[in-house]
C-alpha positions in Angstrom: 32.5 1.5 -18.7 35.1 3.6 -17.0 33.1 3.6 -13.8 32.8 -0.2 -14.0 36.5 -0.6 -14.5 37.2 1.7 -11.5 34.9 -0.4 -9.4 36.7 -3.6 -10.4 40.1 -1.9 -9.6 38.8 -0.9 -6.2 37.6 -4.4 -5.4 40.9 -5.9 -6.6 39.2 -7.8 -9.4 41.6 -6.4 -12.0 44.7 -7.8 -10.4 47.0 -9.3 -13.1 46.6 -12.8 -11.7 42.8 -12.7 -11.6 42.7 -11.1 -15.1 44.8 -14.0 -16.4 42.4 -16.5 -14.8 39.4 -14.9 -16.3 41.0 -14.9 -19.8 41.9 -18.6 -19.3 38.4 -19.5 -18.3 36.9 -17.6 -21.3 39.3 -19.5 -23.6 38.4 -22.9 -22.1 34.7 -22.1 -22.2 34.9 -21.0 -25.8 36.8 -24.2 -26.7 34.2 -26.4 -24.9 31.3 -24.5 -26.5 32.8 -24.9 -30.0 33.5 -28.5 -29.5 30.4 -29.7 -27.7 27.8 -27.0 -28.6 26.5 -28.6 -31.8 26.1 -32.0 -30.2 24.3 -30.6 -27.2 22.0 -28.5 -29.4 21.1 -31.6 -31.5 20.3 -33.6 -28.3 18.2 -30.8 -27.0 16.3 -30.1 -30.2 15.4 -33.8 -30.5 13.1 -33.3 -27.6 11.4 -30.1 -28.8 7.8 -30.1 -30.0 8.1 -27.9 -33.1 5.3 -26.4 -35.1 6.3 -24.6 -38.3 3.4 -22.7 -40.0 2.3 -19.5 -41.7 1.8 -18.1 -45.2 5.6 -17.8 -45.8 6.3 -21.5 -45.0 5.9 -22.5 -48.7 8.5 -19.9 -49.7 10.9 -21.1 -47.0 10.7 -24.7 -48.3 11.2 -23.6 -51.9 14.4 -23.2 -53.9 13.6 -19.6 -54.7 15.8 -16.8 -53.2 14.5 -15.2 -50.0 15.8 -13.1 -47.2 14.7 -14.2 -43.7 14.5 -11.4 -41.1 14.4 -12.6 -37.4 15.7 -11.5 -34.0 19.2 -12.3 -32.9 18.1 -14.0 -29.6 16.2 -16.7 -31.5 19.1 -18.0 -33.6 19.8 -21.1 -31.7 16.2 -22.2 -31.7 16.0 -22.0 -35.5 19.4 -23.5 -36.3 18.7 -27.2 -35.9 15.2 -27.3 -37.3 14.1 -29.3 -40.3 13.7 -27.4 -43.6 16.6 -25.1 -42.5 19.7 -27.2 -41.9 21.8 -28.9 -44.7 20.6 -26.5 -47.4 23.6 -24.2 -47.6 21.6 -21.2 -46.5 23.7 -18.1 -45.9 23.8 -16.6 -42.4 25.1 -13.1 -41.7 27.5 -13.4 -38.7 29.2 -10.4 -37.0 33.0 -10.2 -36.9 32.8 -10.1 -33.1 34.1 -12.8 -30.7 30.5 -14.0 -30.2 30.2 -14.3 -33.9 33.3 -16.4 -34.1 31.8 -18.8 -31.5 28.8 -19.4 -33.8 30.9 -20.4 -36.8 31.4 -24.0 -35.9 27.8 -24.6 -34.9 26.5 -23.1 -38.1 28.9 -25.1 -40.2 28.0 -28.3 -38.4 24.3 -27.8 -39.4 25.2 -27.1 -43.0 24.9 -23.3 -43.2 27.1 -20.9 -45.1 28.5 -18.0 -43.2 28.9 -14.4 -44.4 31.0 -12.3 -42.0 30.0 -8.7 -41.5 27.3 -6.5 -40.0 24.5 -4.4 -41.4 25.7 -1.5 -39.2 29.4 -2.0 -38.5 31.8 -2.2 -41.5 29.1 -3.8 -43.5 29.6 -2.4 -47.0 31.5 -5.4 -48.3 29.2 -7.8 -46.5 26.2 -6.1 -48.1 27.7 -6.5 -51.6 28.5 -10.2 -50.9 24.9 -10.8 -49.7 23.4 -9.0 -52.7 25.4 -11.2 -55.1 24.4 -14.3 -53.1 20.7 -13.5 -53.4 20.9 -12.4 -57.1 22.6 -15.8 -57.8 19.5 -17.6 -56.3 20.8 -18.1 -52.8 18.9 -17.8 -49.5 19.9 -15.7 -46.6 19.2 -15.2 -42.9 19.7 -11.8 -41.2 19.2 -10.7 -37.6 18.7 -6.9 -38.0 19.1 -6.2 -34.3 22.5 -7.8 -34.2 25.3 -7.8 -33.3 24.8 -5.5 -30.3 21.2 -4.3 -30.4 19.1 -2.6 -29.3 17.0 -5.7 -29.1 14.2 -6.1 -31.7 15.2 -3.1 -33.8 15.1 -3.0 -37.5 17.2 -0.9 -39.9 16.8 -0.2 -43.6 19.6 -2.7 -44.6 17.1 -5.6 -45.0 14.8 -3.7 -47.3 17.9 -2.4 -49.2 19.0 -5.9 -49.9 15.6 -7.0 -50.9 15.3 -4.1 -53.4 18.7 -4.7 -54.9 18.4 -8.4 -55.2 14.7 -8.9 -56.0 14.4 -11.5 -53.1 11.4 -10.9 -50.9 11.8 -10.4 -47.1 10.5 -13.4 -45.1 9.8 -12.3 -41.5 10.2 -15.3 -39.1 8.9 -15.2 -35.5 10.0 -17.8 -32.9 8.0 -18.3 -29.7 8.7 -20.9 -27.0 6.6 -21.9 -24.0 9.7 -22.4 -21.7 13.3 -21.5 -22.3 16.5 -20.4 -20.6 17.4 -16.8 -21.4 21.0 -15.5 -21.1 21.7 -12.2 -19.4 22.8 -10.6 -22.7 21.5 -7.7 -24.6 19.5 -10.0 -26.9 18.1 -12.3 -24.1 19.5 -15.2 -26.1 17.0 -18.0 -25.9 17.7 -21.7 -25.3 14.4 -23.7 -25.4 14.3 -26.2 -22.5 13.8 -30.0 -23.0 10.4 -30.8 -24.4 9.5 -27.2 -25.0 6.9 -26.2 -27.5 8.5 -24.2 -30.3 6.3 -22.3 -32.6 7.9 -20.9 -35.8 5.7 -18.5 -37.7 6.7 -17.7 -41.3 4.9 -14.4 -42.0 3.6 -13.1 -45.3 6.6 -12.4 -47.6 7.3 -8.7 -48.3 8.4 -7.9 -51.8 10.5 -4.7 -52.3 10.3 -3.6 -55.9 13.5 -2.3 -57.5 11.7 1.0 -58.1 11.3 1.6 -54.4 12.9 5.0 -53.4 15.3 5.2 -50.4 12.8 7.2 -48.3 10.4 4.2 -48.4 13.0 1.6 -47.2 12.9 2.5 -43.5 9.0 2.4 -43.3 9.1 -1.1 -44.9 11.5 -2.2 -42.1 9.2 -0.7 -39.5 6.3 -2.7 -40.9 8.3 -5.9 -40.8 9.3 -5.1 -37.2 5.7 -4.5 -36.1 4.5 -7.7 -37.9 7.1 -9.8 -36.0 6.2 -8.3 -32.6 2.5 -8.7 -33.2 2.8 -12.3 -34.3 5.0 -13.1 -31.3 2.4 -11.7 -29.0 -0.3 -13.8 -30.6 1.8 -17.0 -30.4 2.7 -16.3 -26.8 -1.0 -15.9 -25.9 -1.6 -19.2 -27.7 1.1 -21.0 -25.7 0.0 -19.3 -22.4 3.4 -17.7 -21.8 4.3 -14.0 -21.5 5.5 -12.3 -24.6 9.2 -11.6 -24.6 9.5 -8.1 -26.2 11.2 -4.8 -25.5 9.7 -2.9 -22.6 8.8 0.1 -24.7 6.7 -2.0 -27.1 4.9 -3.7 -24.2 4.1 -0.3 -22.7 2.9 1.0 -26.0 0.6 -1.9 -26.4 -1.1 -1.2 -23.0 -1.7 2.5 -23.8 
């Protein structure tokens, strides 16, 4: 980061006037995104050809508590879908600036927001989420957020499932064509009339008697299941799988 800052200084891009312009553009952009984003997403989603399937779909549609685990880059594709919106489902949102931009969009689709992170200052958020699930609520987590690495899984999801009694519901989202941002999570925006396949995998119960040493392997199994299902769905749609390079390399070996 220091080298990048030095390069900007050398190029004159950190001049006070330019820095003020950049800040102004970011503020205006954030304001427009907050104001217009939900309407644009609704218009775009109305054109998608969505298929929701899998052994966990019945649990998703039920009133029972569950804990969805999905990748950060697929949040927008899932947000406006039927069976998700207007149910007061809780969504973990990071306390970052990017998380703040998501608040208005989530609220407009009827989601509840829990501010926090599984890895950064998340003790209070974990307690809040555990109480939410124990009271019969439903929750969506992106274990690789808020900063990655992409498609990684920590033990926080299994910890919550063990403490609350709610099963983990892995959800994989695959799209045949989409715009992808140049961000760490390759944030995905399905294009108009895209095919969107949402796979609700087999729910994973975590008994209250599970010891701490077993929580991380459970997370690893959930991660592998998500990546494998995404590969299968991508092959079905005739599009390349979008996965971390290390996993793609391992699959070829």
